C-alpha positions in Angstrom: -9.9 -6.9 1.9 -8.3 -8.8 4.7 -7.6 -7.0 8.0 -4.8 -9.5 8.9 -1.5 -10.2 7.2 -0.3 -13.7 8.2 0.6 -14.7 4.6 0.9 -13.4 1.1 -2.1 -15.6 0.5 -4.2 -13.2 2.6 -3.9 -10.9 -0.4 -5.2 -11.4 -3.9 -2.8 -10.6 -6.8 -4.6 -7.3 -7.3 -4.3 -6.5 -3.5 -0.6 -7.3 -3.8 -0.1 -5.1 -6.8 -2.0 -2.2 -5.2 0.1 -2.5 -2.0 3.3 -2.4 -4.0 2.0 0.7 -5.9 1.4 2.4 -2.6 4.8 1.3 -1.3 6.5 2.9 -4.3 4.7 6.1 -3.7 5.5 6.1 0.0 9.2 5.4 -0.7 9.3 8.2 -3.3 7.7 10.7 -0.8 10.1 9.7 2.0 13.2 10.0 -0.2 12.0 13.4 -1.4 11.5 14.6 2.2 7.7 14.8 1.8 5.3 13.6 4.5 2.8 12.6 1.8 -1.0 12.0 2.0 -0.7 9.0 4.5 1.2 10.8 7.3 -1.9 10.5 9.6 -3.1 7.1 8.3 -2.6 5.6 11.8 -3.4 8.7 13.8 -5.0 7.7 17.1 -4.0 4.0 16.5 -1.9 2.0 18.9 0.2 -0.8 17.4 2.0 -3.4 19.5 5.3 -5.0 18.7 5.6 -8.5 20.2 8.8 -10.2 19.1 9.9 -13.6 20.4 12.8 -13.8 18.0 15.7 -11.3 17.6 15.3 -8.6 15.0 17.1 -5.7 13.4 15.4 -4.8 10.2 11.9 -5.8 11.2 11.8 -4.0 14.6 13.5 -0.8 13.3 11.4 -0.5 10.1 8.1 -1.2 11.9 9.0 1.3 14.7 9.8 4.0 12.2 7.0 3.2 9.8 4.2 3.2 12.4 5.5 6.6 13.7 5.7 8.0 10.2 2.0 7.0 9.6 1.0 8.9 12.8 0.5 5.8 15.0 1.9 5.1 18.5 4.0 2.0 19.3 3.6 -0.3 22.3 6.6 -2.5 22.9 5.2 -5.7 24.5 7.7 -7.9 26.4 8.3 -11.3 24.7 7.8 -13.3 27.9 4.0 -12.7 27.6 4.1 -15.4 25.0 5.3 -18.1 27.4 2.6 -20.7 27.9 3.5 -21.2 31.6 2.8 -17.5 32.3 -0.6 -17.0 30.6 -2.6 -18.7 27.8 -2.2 -16.9 24.5 -5.9 -16.5 24.0 -6.0 -14.5 27.2 -3.0 -12.4 26.1 -4.8 -11.6 22.8 -8.1 -10.8 24.5 -6.4 -8.3 26.8 -4.5 -6.6 24.0 -7.7 -6.3 22.0 -9.1 -4.0 24.7 -6.1 -1.6 24.5 -4.5 -1.6 21.0 -5.6 -1.7 17.4 -3.0 -4.1 15.9 -0.2 -6.3 16.9 2.9 -7.2 14.9 4.2 -10.6 16.0 7.6 -12.3 15.3 7.3 -15.8 16.6 7.9 -19.5 16.0 4.9 -21.6 14.9 2.5 -19.7 12.7 -0.4 -21.4 14.7 0.4 -19.0 17.5 -0.7 -16.1 15.2 -4.0 -17.9 14.5 -4.8 -18.0 18.2 -4.7 -14.2 18.3 -7.0 -14.0 15.3 -9.5 -16.5 16.7 -9.5 -15.1 20.2 -9.5 -11.3 19.4 -11.7 -10.7 16.3 -11.2 -6.9 16.3 -7.4 -7.0 16.7 -5.5 -6.7 13.4 -2.6 -9.2 13.4 0.6 -9.0 11.3 3.1 -11.8 10.8 6.5 -10.2 11.2 8.1 -13.7 10.7 7.1 -17.2 11.7 8.8 -20.5 11.2 6.5 -21.1 8.2 6.3 -17.7 6.4 7.9 -14.3 6.1 5.4 -12.2 4.1 6.8 -8.8 5.1 10.2 -9.7 3.6 8.5 -10.9 0.4 6.7 -7.5 0.0 10.1 -5.7 0.2 11.6 -8.2 -2.3 8.9 -7.6 -4.9 9.1 -3.9 -4.4 12.9 -4.1 -5.0 12.4 -6.1 -8.2 9.7 -3.7 -9.5 12.1 -0.8 -8.9 14.8 -2.6 -11.0 12.6 -4.2 -13.7 9.4 -2.2 -13.9 7.4 -5.4 -14.2 8.0 -8.8 -12.6 5.7 -10.8 -14.9 7.6 -13.2 -17.1 10.9 -13.0 -15.2 12.6 -15.9 -13.6 13.6 -15.9 -9.9 15.9 -18.7 -8.7 16.1 -19.4 -4.9 19.0 -21.5 -3.7 19.3 -23.0 -0.2 16.8 -24.1 2.4 13.1 -24.3 1.5 12.3 -22.2 4.5 9.9 -19.4 5.4 11.6 -16.9 3.2 11.5 -19.3 0.2 7.8 -19.9 0.9 6.8 -16.3 0.9 9.1 -15.4 -2.0 7.4 -18.2 -4.1 3.9 -17.0 -3.1 4.7 -13.4 -4.1 6.5 -14.2 -7.3 3.8 -16.5 -8.6 1.1 -14.0 -7.8 2.9 -11.4 -9.8 3.5 -13.7 -12.8 7.2 -14.7 -12.2 8.5 -18.1 -12.8 9.9 -19.5 -9.6 12.8 -22.0 -9.3 13.7 -23.4 -5.9 16.9 -25.5 -5.5 17.3 -27.3 -2.2 19.1 -30.5 -1.0 16.9 -33.6 -0.6 14.8 -33.3 2.5 14.8 -29.5 2.5 12.3 -28.8 -0.3 9.4 -26.4 0.0 6.5 -27.6 2.1 3.9 -29.6 0.2 1.2 -27.0 0.8 3.3 -24.4 -1.0 3.7 -26.6 -4.1 0.0 -27.6 -4.0 -1.0 -23.9 -3.9 1.3 -22.9 -6.8 -1.1 -23.6 -9.6 -4.0 -21.9 -7.8 -2.2 -18.6 -7.0 0.0 -18.3 -10.1 -0.8 -15.6 -12.6 -0.1 -15.4 -16.3 1.2 -18.9 -16.7 3.9 -18.6 -14.0 5.3 -21.9 -12.8 7.0 -23.2 -9.7 9.8 -25.7 -10.4 11.9 -27.4 -7.8 15.5 -28.6 -8.3 18.2 -30.5 -6.5 21.1 -29.0 -8.6 21.6 -25.3 -7.9 23.4 -24.9 -11.2 20.3 -26.0 -13.2 18.0 -23.7 -11.1 20.1 -20.6 -11.7 20.8 -21.2 -15.4 19.4 -18.1 -17.3 17.7 -16.7 -14.2 17.0 -12.9 -13.9 17.5 -13.0 -10.1 19.3 -15.3 -7.7 18.2 -15.3 -4.1 19.5 -17.1 -1.0 19.1 -17.1 2.8 21.0 -18.5 5.7 21.3 -22.3 5.9 20.4 -22.4 9.6 17.4 -20.4 10.7 16.6 -19.2 14.2 15.6 -22.2 16.3 17.8 -24.7 14.3 21.1 -23.8 15.8 21.8 -27.4 17.0 21.8 -28.4 13.3 24.4 -25.8 12.3 27.4 -28.1 11.6 25.3 -30.7 9.8 23.6 -28.1 7.6 27.0 -26.6 6.8 28.0 -29.9 5.2 24.7 -30.6 3.5 24.3 -27.1 1.9 28.0 -26.5 1.0 27.3 -26.9 -2.8 24.5 -24.3 -2.6 26.8 -21.4 -1.9 26.1 -18.4 -4.2 29.5 -17.4 -5.5 30.8 -15.9 -8.7 30.8 -19.3 -10.5 27.1 -19.8 -9.7 26.1 -16.3 -10.6 27.8 -16.7 -13.9 25.2 -19.3 -14.9 22.4 -16.7 -14.5 21.8 -13.9 -17.0 24.7 -11.4 -17.4 22.6 -8.7 -15.7 21.1 -10.9 -13.0 20.3 -9.5 -9.6 21.5 -11.0 -6.4 19.2 -11.0 -3.4 19.4 -11.9 0.3 16.9 -11.1 3.1 19.8 -10.6 5.7 21.4 -11.2 8.1 24.0 -13.0 5.9 26.6 -15.4 6.9 29.3 -14.3 4.5 31.5 -17.1 3.4 28.7 -19.6 3.8 25.6 -19.2 1.8 27.1 -16.3 -0.1 30.6 -15.0 -0.7 31.8 -11.4 0.0 32.4 -10.9 -3.7 28.8 -11.6 -4.6 27.1 -9.7 -1.8 29.3 -6.6 -2.4 29.0 -6.8 -6.2 27.1 -4.4 -8.5 24.5 -7.2 -8.9 23.6 -7.1 -5.2 20.4 -5.3 -4.1 20.4 -6.6 -0.5 20.5 -3.1 1.1 17.7 -2.0 -1.3 15.7 -4.9 0.0 16.4 -3.8 3.6 15.4 -0.2 2.9 12.2 -1.4 1.2 11.1 -3.2 4.3 10.1 0.2 5.6 8.1 1.3 2.6 6.5 -2.0 2.0 5.4 -2.5 5.6 4.0 1.0 5.7 1.9 0.3 2.6 0.7 -3.0 4.1 -0.4 -1.2 7.3 -2.2 1.5 5.4 -3.9 -1.3 3.4 -5.0 -3.1 6.6 -6.5 0.0 8.1 -8.0 1.5 5.0 
């Protein structure tokens, strides 16, 4: 079992399934007002939060989750990541002497690898990087399991930018046996390393297919997922991306091409009126706030897994 969580690929399919089983149990305990058997899983442990990027769901859910597992939180200022202040390998070697794990929300994923290489006893969690968002994908899969019971054989269509969310969603879906369809404009497809890994990580004949036409990708899908068209750090491209992605908006007409009982998903924050309409995000098909709640349960399960 890995002691880091930089990517869904740090888990095997069995690891992922066990983590989701635990997340379901933790969620049920919390909703019932029970502390559960893992209330002291992080007792005596110190976990640092080091966020270079803004955060609502990630910061709040990790803060609550670490506390509910009996751990203590160390809020680390983001400026320690600035290269002109101190080399990252020195930052990580210092933290290793004081804390047990660090949850990092950053830009290039290579920055996370520096922590792992420089501080071998420090557990490192990717709370979002430019390349991947594995904590979100855990919550997404937990949400789908709550709705469907099993994910294997289902079809998940992602529409929009082939970004970090699309990457981790594809990893998780394929590892659980779901067929993944990803529709993006030309030049915005999934990174080649994601497509090359698809056959290796897919379970039960699951496939990854890429599309240009969002209507074709969504046709007959069990779930439709989208994300913002302009991610953090891409703000200078905002106007250009708005034009390029305009036909990828998830609206009532696009949802009508999916199955009648299809689910709508979004990792949030949403730019309503751009990648998704108010009508869709507020519809009975939408599970976006279930996904947000499940960040807490999924991340708690992941932390228990890393420390077990």
